[in-house]
C-alpha positions in Angstrom: 0.1 -0.1 -0.1 1.1 3.4 -1.2 0.7 6.3 0.9 1.3 10.1 0.4 1.8 13.5 2.5 -1.9 13.3 3.8 -1.3 10.0 5.9 -1.1 12.5 8.9 -3.9 14.5 8.1 -6.2 11.4 7.6 -5.1 9.9 10.9 -5.8 13.1 12.6 -9.4 13.3 10.7 -10.0 9.7 11.9 -9.1 10.5 15.3 -11.4 13.6 15.5 -14.1 11.4 14.0 -13.6 8.7 16.4 -13.8 11.5 19.3 -16.8 12.7 18.1 -18.7 9.3 19.0 -18.6 7.9 15.4 -17.9 4.4 14.8 -15.0 3.2 13.5 -16.6 1.5 10.4 -18.8 4.9 9.9 -15.1 7.0 9.9 -13.6 4.3 7.3 -16.7 4.5 5.1 -16.7 8.4 4.9 -12.5 8.2 4.5 -13.0 5.6 1.7 -15.5 7.8 -0.3 -13.7 10.9 0.0 -10.3 9.7 -0.7 -11.2 6.8 -2.9 -8.3 4.6 -1.1 -10.0 2.0 0.7 -6.5 0.7 2.1 -5.2 3.9 2.8 -8.9 4.6 5.0 -8.5 1.2 7.0 -5.0 1.8 7.7 -5.9 5.5 9.0 -8.9 4.3 11.1 -6.6 1.5 12.4 -3.9 4.0 13.5 -6.2 6.5 14.9 -7.8 3.6 17.2 -4.8 2.6 18.6 -3.3 -0.3 16.5 0.3 0.2 16.0 1.3 1.0 12.6 3.0 -2.4 11.5 -0.2 -4.0 12.9 -2.2 -1.9 10.7 -0.1 -2.4 7.5 -0.7 -5.8 8.1 -4.3 -5.9 8.5 -4.7 -3.8 5.1 -2.7 -6.3 3.6 -5.1 -8.9 4.9 -8.3 -7.3 3.8 -7.3 -5.9 0.5 -8.8 -8.8 -1.4 -12.1 -8.3 0.0 -12.2 -4.6 -1.7 -12.8 -6.1 -5.0 -16.2 -7.8 -3.6 -17.8 -4.2 -3.2 -18.1 -1.7 -5.8 -18.2 2.0 -5.9 -20.9 3.5 -3.5 -20.8 0.3 -1.3 -18.0 1.6 1.3 -20.8 1.4 4.1 -21.3 -2.3 3.3 -17.5 -3.0 3.3 -17.1 -1.1 6.3 -19.7 -3.7 8.0 -18.0 -6.7 6.8 -14.6 -5.4 8.1 -16.1 -4.5 11.3 -17.5 -7.8 11.5 -14.0 -9.2 11.0 -12.9 -7.2 14.0 -10.3 -5.3 11.5 -10.6 -2.0 13.5 -10.4 -4.0 16.9 -7.3 -2.8 19.2 -5.6 -5.7 20.9 -5.2 -4.6 24.7 -1.9 -5.4 26.5 -2.5 -7.1 29.7 -0.5 -7.1 32.8 0.9 -9.9 34.3 -2.2 -10.9 36.3 -4.7 -10.4 33.5 -2.2 -12.8 31.6 -3.0 -15.8 33.9 -6.7 -15.0 34.2 -6.5 -15.1 29.9 -4.7 -18.2 30.1 -6.8 -20.2 32.4 -10.0 -18.9 30.5 -8.1 -20.0 27.4 -7.8 -23.6 29.1 -11.4 -23.2 30.0 -12.4 -22.7 26.2 -10.3 -25.8 25.0 -12.2 -27.9 28.0 -15.4 -26.6 26.9 -15.5 -27.9 23.3 -15.9 -24.4 22.0 -17.4 -21.6 22.3 -19.3 -18.2 20.8 -16.8 -16.9 18.2 -17.8 -13.3 19.7 -15.8 -14.2 22.7 -12.6 -14.1 20.7 -13.0 -10.3 20.3 -13.6 -10.1 24.5 -10.0 -12.3 24.4 -8.4 -9.5 22.6 -9.8 -6.5 24.1 -9.2 -8.1 27.6 -12.7 -8.0 28.8 -11.7 -11.0 30.8 -14.4 -10.8 33.4 -17.5 -10.7 30.8 -15.9 -13.8 29.1 -15.6 -15.5 32.8 -19.3 -14.6 33.6 -20.4 -15.9 30.4 -18.4 -19.1 30.4 -19.8 -19.7 34.0 -23.2 -20.4 32.5 -22.0 -23.6 30.9 -24.0 -26.8 30.8 -22.4 -29.8 29.2 -24.2 -32.6 27.6 -23.7 -35.5 25.6 -20.0 -36.2 26.6 -18.6 -32.9 25.0 -15.6 -31.3 26.5 -13.9 -32.3 29.4 -16.0 -30.9 32.4 -13.4 -31.4 35.2 -10.6 -29.6 33.5 -13.2 -26.8 32.5 -14.2 -26.1 36.0 -10.9 -26.6 37.6 -9.6 -23.7 35.1 -12.6 -21.8 35.8 -12.3 -22.0 39.5 -8.7 -20.9 39.4 -9.5 -18.0 37.0 -12.6 -17.0 39.0 -10.4 -16.7 42.2 -8.1 -14.5 40.5 -10.8 -12.4 39.3 -12.7 -12.1 42.6 -9.6 -10.7 44.4 -9.8 -7.7 42.9 -12.3 -4.6 43.3 -14.8 -3.6 40.3 -18.5 -3.2 39.4 -19.2 -7.1 38.6 -17.2 -8.4 41.6 -20.6 -9.5 42.9 -21.6 -11.5 39.8 -18.1 -12.7 39.6 -18.1 -14.2 43.1 -21.6 -15.7 42.5 -19.8 -17.4 39.5 -16.8 -18.6 41.0 -19.4 -20.2 43.6 -20.9 -22.1 40.8 -17.7 -23.2 39.3 -16.6 -24.6 42.7 -19.8 -26.5 43.4 -19.5 -28.1 39.8 -15.7 -28.7 40.5 -16.4 -30.1 43.7 -19.5 -32.5 42.5 -17.3 -33.8 39.7 -14.7 -34.6 42.4 -16.8 -36.5 44.5 -18.4 -38.2 41.5 -21.9 -37.1 41.6 -21.6 -35.7 38.5 -22.5 -31.9 37.4 -24.0 -29.9 40.3 -26.6 -28.4 38.4 -28.6 -30.3 35.8 -28.4 -28.7 32.5 -29.6 -28.9 28.7 -27.4 -26.3 27.5 -24.7 -27.8 24.9 -20.9 -26.9 25.0 -21.3 -24.7 22.3 -19.7 -25.1 18.7 -16.2 -24.7 17.8 -16.0 -20.9 16.9 -14.6 -19.9 13.5 -13.1 -16.4 12.4 
């Protein structure tokens, strides 16, 4: 992708649009229409959102084949496709404590046998509490996944999350208690603590 002298101005313009409350996809669509350069518009919105420049370049290269599928005047549709693919998502850098929680939740996802694809975006943005609360509602059936490994990982993650203050601490504590109960029931050979009919969920795709 080649960029001219206006790249700095485009990034500033994108930042102003985001600061004004417009979504990344709306800012992209406006820039793409005005400049006629979809790759540059993607790059500018990514950088304005906080994506490192090298990563922004890589994202443009990944999505360039998609541009030909949308004709002139279809920038808003293209923007929706880019947003759905999390092109403008900013990956959060986690602290050591958060990395441990993330790894435990990742172990739980593997033991669960899959999870909704929407959770992958939350892994990238570091919304660990929301991931935990979602997974804590899991019910197993039909022999899918590994309940002992799942509840062990979830209990460990919940204990780390419950040790920190936050607006969702009460919900985390309640989720942790359920994880402990499920793990204890399995250790005692009694089966799941709460009967359920929810499937472990389909393996996510991107």
